[in-house]
C-alpha angles and dihedrals in degrees: 000000000000090000089058090049090051090053092046090051092051091046091053094043099046101024096232123159089211134330122261115274093358111169110205092194089068093049095093097031097061123086118249096252093046092050092049090048091050092050089047092053093046092050092047091052090047091052091047091053090049091051093048089049088056093049095044099040091118091056098043093212113113100144093036090048092053090050089051091051089053089065091061107101142176137227121217113232135175116236128197111315092020093285108162118231138166118241116208111208119222106281125233118266094258093053092044089053092050092050092047092051090050091049092240113149116231107232123194098203127036127184114257126219107266111227110234122228115256116262107267093209090058090048091051092049091050091050091048092049092049092051091050092052092051092056 
């Protein structure tokens, strides 16, 4: 019931007929927090598309612009002291124009997710379990 209210609220707030790829069969199967999270993500993406449409109204290419942005990639590099970072190569002119119109700065280096060390307690338990199974 609350899931339906969440959907009705988002419909009233954002004026959508229905969200993209909404599967009504899953409406009552999902937990409350997951449904709210799903609606939140859908609404955020909808707002992002609206904002990009505003920025790129002179180009008339919202969907095509998003597909172009998908081609922008990164390369993982190691900086001084083996600190991981992501290097963003110089984008093509079309992508650079899209980012400039949207007021998004083009950075060359981005921080990378630092991989955490495995939990030593878990490693010790695994070693102990393996030795027990051998005996």
